[in-house]
Backbone as CSV, one residue per row, in Angstrom:
resi,resn,N_x,N_y,N_z,CA_x,CA_y,CA_z,C_x,C_y,C_z
1,MET,20.080,15.194,116.838,21.104,14.219,116.923,22.331,14.206,115.998
2,MET,24.006,14.030,117.420,25.172,15.351,116.637,25.383,13.731,114.867
3,LYS,25.500,14.805,114.415,26.142,14.114,112.093,27.523,13.662,112.883
4,HIS,27.726,12.686,112.075,29.360,11.852,112.092,30.559,13.086,110.931
5,ILE,31.208,13.318,111.484,32.738,14.031,111.335,32.430,13.437,109.158
6,ARG,31.871,12.320,109.041,32.226,12.583,107.494,31.015,12.306,107.080
7,GLU,29.755,13.285,107.377,29.384,13.377,106.703,28.910,14.878,107.308
8,ILE,29.494,15.324,107.714,29.303,16.710,107.675,30.763,17.083,106.247
9,ILE,32.021,16.712,106.618,32.455,16.309,105.621,31.762,15.875,103.913
10,THR,31.032,15.293,104.173,30.390,15.171,102.679,29.918,16.183,101.909
11,GLU,29.073,16.760,103.210,28.266,18.146,102.960,28.536,19.215,102.310
12,TYR,30.444,19.468,103.681,30.469,20.595,102.248,31.218,20.796,101.975
13,MET,31.908,19.028,101.276,32.851,18.999,100.179,31.988,18.972,98.282
14,GLY,30.751,18.201,99.486,29.136,18.996,97.936,28.547,20.164,97.875
15,SER,28.950,21.079,98.856,28.220,22.187,98.610,29.594,22.225,97.544
16,LEU,30.839,22.627,98.560,32.374,23.554,97.225,31.780,22.849,95.511
17,ILE,31.821,21.543,95.464,31.748,21.176,94.382,30.546,22.197,92.735
18,SER,29.224,21.967,94.451,27.716,22.447,93.435,27.775,23.830,93.156
19,LYS,28.568,24.739,93.856,29.233,26.124,93.815,30.150,26.271,92.445
20,LYS,31.397,25.852,92.752,32.880,25.586,91.675,31.357,24.918,90.555
21,LEU,29.714,24.425,90.461,29.837,23.891,88.742,29.062,25.344,88.658
22,ASP,28.316,25.286,89.050,27.483,26.975,88.907,28.129,28.318,88.122
23,GLU,29.258,28.054,88.989,30.143,29.273,88.914,30.889,29.390,86.915
24,PRO,30.599,30.590,86.390,30.747,30.551,84.648,31.728,30.360,84.160
25,GLU,32.686,29.260,83.834,33.898,29.936,83.758,34.812,31.444,83.089
26,PRO,36.144,31.149,83.654,36.483,32.334,83.380,37.200,32.544,82.015
27,ASP,36.854,33.426,81.051,37.460,33.634,79.374,39.707,33.596,79.077
28,ILE,38.845,32.450,78.722,41.170,32.534,78.895,42.105,32.920,77.890
29,ILE,42.209,33.926,77.882,43.282,34.116,76.790,44.836,34.214,77.124
30,ILE,44.903,33.049,75.975,46.401,33.464,75.613,47.343,34.091,74.616
31,GLU,48.548,35.465,75.774,49.187,35.597,74.581,50.337,35.431,74.433
32,GLU,50.123,35.300,72.728,51.934,34.997,72.630,52.629,35.631,72.604
33,PRO,53.879,35.712,72.433,54.331,35.925,73.474,55.455,36.110,72.768
34,LYS,56.329,37.949,73.179,56.555,39.166,73.157,58.005,38.756,71.771
35,LYS,57.993,39.833,71.028,59.171,39.338,70.591,60.057,40.613,70.330
36,GLU,61.164,40.146,70.015,62.677,41.313,70.336,62.378,41.567,68.928
37,LEU,63.141,43.662,69.483,62.819,43.737,67.835,64.896,43.938,67.664
38,CYS,64.807,43.981,66.618,66.290,44.080,65.936,67.298,45.843,66.518
39,VAL,68.013,45.324,66.963,68.994,47.017,67.888,69.260,47.946,66.647
40,GLY,69.433,46.871,65.065,69.973,47.566,64.291,68.716,48.685,62.672
41,CYS,67.760,47.676,62.985,66.958,48.280,61.637,65.107,48.458,62.815
42,TYR,65.187,47.902,64.436,63.679,48.091,64.651,62.527,46.955,64.329
43,ALA,63.498,45.839,63.376,62.200,45.461,63.209,61.751,44.091,64.011
44,GLU,60.693,43.323,64.303,60.179,42.411,64.896,61.352,41.342,64.044
45,THR,61.883,40.558,65.242,62.611,39.268,64.773,61.836,37.886,65.356
46,GLN,62.067,36.562,65.165,61.842,36.119,65.841,61.721,35.201,67.266
47,VAL,63.078,35.891,67.884,63.055,35.524,69.361,62.173,35.885,70.251
48,ASP,62.064,35.350,70.628,61.367,35.613,71.644,61.738,36.197,72.833
49,VAL,61.213,37.294,73.830,62.079,38.034,74.680,62.570,37.699,76.055
50,GLY,62.029,36.890,76.655,62.476,35.586,77.212,63.470,34.729,76.433
51,THR,63.668,34.828,75.674,64.920,33.627,75.447,66.161,34.033,75.872
52,HIS,66.708,32.641,76.724,68.600,33.560,77.402,68.679,33.814,75.613
53,ILE,70.348,34.783,75.771,70.819,34.711,75.040,71.755,33.532,74.085
54,ASP,72.245,32.397,75.108,72.835,31.737,74.448,72.076,30.812,73.795
55,LYS,70.677,31.545,73.898,69.775,30.138,72.700,69.657,31.078,71.894
56,ARG,69.845,32.017,71.673,69.621,33.471,70.581,70.757,33.441,69.302
57,LEU,70.486,32.691,67.881,71.204,32.801,67.008,70.541,34.452,66.372
58,HIS,72.135,35.503,66.087,72.233,36.989,65.751,72.105,38.076,66.856
59,TYR,72.825,37.322,67.968,72.907,38.174,69.526,74.585,38.433,69.321
60,ILE,74.136,39.632,69.029,75.264,40.477,70.161,75.939,40.840,71.559
61,GLU,76.164,40.532,72.174,76.255,40.797,73.482,76.825,42.016,73.985
62,GLY,76.595,42.900,74.826,76.236,44.158,74.720,76.228,45.270,74.291
63,ALA,75.398,44.492,72.826,74.900,45.465,71.471,72.560,44.590,71.911
64,GLY,72.429,43.456,71.808,71.338,43.150,71.556,71.089,42.408,70.023
65,GLN,69.598,42.573,70.204,69.087,41.115,69.136,68.893,41.809,67.110
66,LEU,70.138,41.206,66.899,69.646,41.284,65.463,68.926,40.469,64.256
67,CYS,67.834,41.207,63.511,67.836,40.216,62.761,68.931,39.698,61.547
68,PRO,67.913,38.827,61.060,68.572,37.863,59.974,69.508,39.131,58.574
69,GLU,68.525,40.073,58.819,68.927,41.016,57.537,70.088,41.364,58.479
70,CYS,70.017,42.202,59.148,71.026,42.711,59.941,72.220,42.173,60.002
71,TRP,71.883,41.427,60.756,73.584,40.243,60.251,74.515,40.597,59.536
72,GLY,73.525,39.685,58.656,74.317,39.442,57.570,74.934,40.450,56.942
73,LYS,73.910,41.546,56.770,74.676,42.839,56.210,76.154,43.090,57.365
74,LEU,76.370,42.473,58.267,77.660,42.764,59.272,78.595,42.310,59.466
75,CYS,78.169,40.368,59.124,79.149,40.157,58.682,79.512,40.383,56.958
76,GLU,79.349,40.889,56.284,79.372,41.141,54.755,81.154,42.518,55.283
77,LYS,80.224,43.231,56.407,81.873,44.331,56.510,82.659,43.524,57.190
78,LYS,82.182,42.553,57.793,83.505,42.386,58.676,83.873,41.269,57.742
79,THR,84.055,40.889,56.832,84.554,40.021,56.109,86.168,40.863,54.924
80,GLU,84.982,42.047,54.700,85.770,43.312,53.249,86.956,44.046,54.459
81,LYS,86.890,43.988,55.448,87.618,44.956,56.099,88.938,42.808,57.194
82,ILE,89.115,41.854,56.221,90.266,40.863,56.900,90.882,40.976,55.517
């Protein structure tokens, strides 16, 4: 006797579901985003590596990311010269 297509699909889907349920779940490792390093002192900043430069604080185009301390020192020197 031939099986109806619905029976074939139901059996196939049932085998996939039971196979999937028998497999152990893989360990999920969530890594925190890497942070940029300050180009002045090499300290880790609060800026994620993938952050676009338009969304960053203390970033100097052509130089890179600065930490708040180095940014403050740079601003102090800039205002002294004015």
